[in-house]
MDTraj code that builds the backbone (N, CA, C; nanometers):
import mdtraj as md
import numpy as np

residues = "MET SER LYS GLU ASN ILE ALA LYS PHE GLN ASN ALA LEU ALA GLN LYS PRO GLU LEU SER GLU LYS LEU LYS ASP ALA ARG THR PRO GLU ALA LEU VAL ALA ALA ALA LYS ALA GLU GLY PHE ASP PHE THR ALA GLU GLU LEU LYS LYS TYR GLY LYS ALA ALA ASP ALA THR ALA GLN ALA TYR THR VAL CYS GLY ILE ASP LEU LYS".split()
xyz = np.array([
    [0.1683, 13.9234, -5.6561],
    [0.0613, 14.0797, -5.6571],
    [-0.0659, 13.8882, -5.6905],
    [-0.0408, 13.8842, -5.7553],
    [-0.2044, 13.7689, -5.8099],
    [-0.2274, 13.6962, -5.6864],
    [-0.1175, 13.6509, -5.6830],
    [-0.0875, 13.4895, -5.5906],
    [-0.1464, 13.5519, -5.4652],
    [-0.0806, 13.6576, -5.4408],
    [-0.1673, 13.7270, -5.2882],
    [-0.3247, 13.7611, -5.2785],
    [-0.3896, 13.8179, -5.4161],
    [-0.5123, 13.8374, -5.4621],
    [-0.6268, 13.6778, -5.3842],
    [-0.5394, 13.6487, -5.4230],
    [-0.6360, 13.4747, -5.4802],
    [-0.6326, 13.4398, -5.3199],
    [-0.5202, 13.4578, -5.2811],
    [-0.5216, 13.4623, -5.1658],
    [-0.6342, 13.4317, -5.0085],
    [-0.6484, 13.5595, -5.0174],
    [-0.7305, 13.7074, -4.9924],
    [-0.8528, 13.6581, -5.0767],
    [-0.9212, 13.6133, -5.1742],
    [-0.9837, 13.5872, -5.2462],
    [-1.0679, 13.4084, -5.1537],
    [-0.9386, 13.3701, -5.1120],
    [-0.9806, 13.1621, -5.0849],
    [-1.0024, 13.2191, -4.9697],
    [-0.9062, 13.2601, -4.8884],
    [-1.0427, 13.3734, -4.7613],
    [-1.0681, 13.4095, -4.7079],
    [-1.1014, 13.4976, -4.7932],
    [-1.2975, 13.5448, -4.8342],
    [-1.3914, 13.4593, -4.8348],
    [-1.3115, 13.3707, -4.8830],
    [-1.4878, 13.2506, -5.0084],
    [-1.5209, 13.1313, -4.8181],
    [-1.4039, 13.1299, -4.7265],
    [-1.4416, 13.0584, -4.6278],
    [-1.4776, 13.1282, -4.4887],
    [-1.4762, 13.2507, -4.4541],
    [-1.5522, 13.3003, -4.4568],
    [-1.6560, 13.3886, -4.4138],
    [-1.7076, 13.4130, -4.5440],
    [-1.8148, 13.4689, -4.5659],
    [-1.9119, 13.4549, -4.6703],
    [-1.9667, 13.3010, -4.6371],
    [-2.0524, 13.1830, -4.7499],
    [-2.1453, 13.3080, -4.8173],
    [-2.2095, 13.4138, -4.8185],
    [-2.2160, 13.5628, -4.8885],
    [-2.1768, 13.5209, -5.0095],
    [-2.0610, 13.5696, -4.9948],
    [-2.0141, 13.5976, -5.1314],
    [-2.0192, 13.4438, -5.1869],
    [-1.9989, 13.3049, -5.1512],
    [-1.9918, 13.1910, -5.2976],
    [-2.1249, 13.1865, -5.2950],
    [-2.1972, 13.2599, -5.2181],
    [-2.3402, 13.2966, -5.2949],
    [-2.4247, 13.3606, -5.4195],
    [-2.2914, 13.4699, -5.4251],
    [-2.3023, 13.6337, -5.5411],
    [-2.2659, 13.4886, -5.6530],
    [-2.1523, 13.3968, -5.6379],
    [-2.0750, 13.4092, -5.7242],
    [-2.1531, 13.2127, -5.7595],
    [-2.2146, 13.1596, -5.7342],
    [-2.2680, 13.0688, -5.7724],
    [-2.3265, 13.0258, -5.9262],
    [-2.3660, 13.1862, -6.0345],
    [-2.3633, 13.1609, -6.1024],
    [-2.2925, 13.1481, -6.2201],
    [-2.1425, 13.2029, -6.1695],
    [-2.0348, 13.2091, -6.2385],
    [-2.0510, 13.1141, -6.2587],
    [-1.9886, 13.0397, -6.4272],
    [-1.9427, 12.8541, -6.4485],
    [-1.9032, 12.9055, -6.5804],
    [-1.8679, 12.9474, -6.5354],
    [-1.6847, 12.9754, -6.6226],
    [-1.5830, 13.0408, -6.4956],
    [-1.4042, 12.9964, -6.5204],
    [-1.3401, 13.0618, -6.4252],
    [-1.3467, 13.2185, -6.5364],
    [-1.3152, 13.3077, -6.6251],
    [-1.4400, 13.3817, -6.6951],
    [-1.4440, 13.4021, -6.6197],
    [-1.6122, 13.4177, -6.5326],
    [-1.7216, 13.5033, -6.4898],
    [-1.7118, 13.4303, -6.3877],
    [-1.5757, 13.3860, -6.3316],
    [-1.5722, 13.3640, -6.1022],
    [-1.4279, 13.4712, -6.1209],
    [-1.3672, 13.5345, -6.1829],
    [-1.2691, 13.6364, -6.2070],
    [-1.3676, 13.7666, -6.2556],
    [-1.4781, 13.7311, -6.2957],
    [-1.4996, 13.9062, -6.3519],
    [-1.6086, 13.9379, -6.2266],
    [-1.6468, 13.7951, -6.1952],
    [-1.7174, 13.8009, -6.0076],
    [-1.6767, 13.8024, -5.9303],
    [-1.5559, 13.7842, -5.8937],
    [-1.4647, 13.8163, -5.7921],
    [-1.4080, 13.9761, -5.8414],
    [-1.3878, 14.0148, -5.9223],
    [-1.2724, 14.0951, -5.9345],
    [-1.4165, 14.2316, -5.9280],
    [-1.5750, 14.2654, -5.9124],
    [-1.6553, 14.3233, -5.8988],
    [-1.6564, 14.3196, -5.7383],
    [-1.6301, 14.2115, -5.6540],
    [-1.6372, 14.2273, -5.4794],
    [-1.4332, 14.2731, -5.4811],
    [-1.3520, 14.3152, -5.5527],
    [-1.2865, 14.3514, -5.5189],
    [-1.1248, 14.2931, -5.5411],
    [-1.0956, 14.1374, -5.5470],
    [-1.0140, 14.0744, -5.5495],
    [-1.0065, 14.0337, -5.7598],
    [-0.8394, 14.1089, -5.7574],
    [-0.8104, 14.1371, -5.9042],
    [-0.6363, 14.0040, -5.9624],
    [-0.7461, 13.9061, -6.0086],
    [-0.6799, 13.8260, -6.0869],
    [-0.7112, 13.7716, -6.1768],
    [-0.6606, 13.6971, -6.2772],
    [-0.7001, 13.6024, -6.4353],
    [-0.6764, 13.4563, -6.3698],
    [-0.8325, 13.4675, -6.5043],
    [-0.8261, 13.2902, -6.5221],
    [-0.7065, 13.1824, -6.4940],
    [-0.6121, 13.2704, -6.6016],
    [-0.5070, 13.1989, -6.5497],
    [-0.3607, 13.1479, -6.4297],
    [-0.4467, 13.2762, -6.3994],
    [-0.3693, 13.3172, -6.2585],
    [-0.4596, 13.1901, -6.1290],
    [-0.5808, 13.1810, -6.1261],
    [-0.6505, 13.1163, -6.1298],
    [-0.6463, 12.9532, -6.0883],
    [-0.6476, 12.9795, -6.2117],
    [-0.6123, 12.7822, -6.2079],
    [-0.4523, 12.8251, -6.1880],
    [-0.3796, 12.8305, -6.1556],
    [-0.2865, 12.8232, -6.1685],
    [-0.2127, 12.8021, -6.0361],
    [-0.2214, 12.9200, -5.9463],
    [-0.2593, 12.9559, -5.8068],
    [-0.3810, 12.8805, -5.7397],
    [-0.4450, 12.8442, -5.7828],
    [-0.5646, 12.8217, -5.7069],
    [-0.6230, 12.6733, -5.7117],
    [-0.6371, 12.6550, -5.7460],
    [-0.6871, 12.4783, -5.7763],
    [-0.6652, 12.3674, -5.6358],
    [-0.4842, 12.4392, -5.5799],
    [-0.4650, 12.3529, -5.4807],
    [-0.5666, 12.3992, -5.3504],
    [-0.5752, 12.4905, -5.3593],
    [-0.7001, 12.5431, -5.2638],
    [-0.8521, 12.5022, -5.1825],
    [-0.8621, 12.4517, -5.0722],
    [-0.9739, 12.3359, -5.0246],
    [-1.0774, 12.4832, -5.0237],
    [-1.0419, 12.6566, -5.0287],
    [-1.1389, 12.7226, -5.0641],
    [-1.1706, 12.6964, -5.1648],
    [-1.1333, 12.7500, -5.2961],
    [-1.1409, 12.7599, -5.4204],
    [-1.1764, 12.6037, -5.4856],
    [-1.1486, 12.5148, -5.4335],
    [-1.2685, 12.4468, -5.4596],
    [-1.4104, 12.3569, -5.4455],
    [-1.4302, 12.5018, -5.3022],
    [-1.5227, 12.5010, -5.2811],
    [-1.6147, 12.6247, -5.4016],
    [-1.5291, 12.7129, -5.4218],
    [-1.6165, 12.8036, -5.5329],
    [-1.6036, 12.7365, -5.6348],
    [-1.5834, 12.6930, -5.6334],
    [-1.5368, 12.6090, -5.8296],
    [-1.6507, 12.5177, -5.8366],
    [-1.6976, 12.3876, -5.6886],
    [-1.7882, 12.3536, -5.7135],
    [-1.9239, 12.4136, -5.6864],
    [-1.9575, 12.5206, -5.5579],
    [-2.0366, 12.6085, -5.5755],
    [-2.0636, 12.6854, -5.7263],
    [-1.9927, 12.7159, -5.8277],
    [-1.9527, 12.7437, -5.9557],
    [-1.9962, 12.6476, -6.0546],
    [-1.9837, 12.5216, -6.0337],
    [-2.0166, 12.4268, -6.1137],
    [-1.8902, 12.4541, -6.2286],
    [-1.7328, 12.4697, -6.2114],
    [-1.6832, 12.5118, -6.2672],
    [-1.5444, 12.4019, -6.2489],
    [-1.5354, 12.3438, -6.3892],
    [-1.3647, 12.2757, -6.3090],
    [-1.2500, 12.3297, -6.4541],
    [-1.1852, 12.2871, -6.3213],
    [-1.0268, 12.3457, -6.3890],
    [-0.9542, 12.3215, -6.4826],
    [-0.9772, 12.1468, -6.4432],
    [-0.9077, 12.1067, -6.5143],
    [-0.8822, 12.0903, -6.6904],
])
top = md.Topology()
chain = top.add_chain()
for i, resn in enumerate(residues, 1):
    res = top.add_residue(resn, chain, resSeq=i)
    for name in ("N", "CA", "C"):
        top.add_atom(name, md.element.get_by_symbol(name[0]), res)
traj = md.Trajectory(xyz[None], top)
């Protein structure tokens, strides 16, 4: 289910620039997860690292937020 939630989150980032704006202050994967959770997306930082790395939308969110998952 978390992989699906991350995919939904990635799609929302791609379709809603205002979501990226809301997340821009998140500076760690944990902060990004907390902000995403507040928007209704449920996944952990570890799941985000595992499933979210390859997706362009998530990479864009990391860049906006200044997060490096390496």
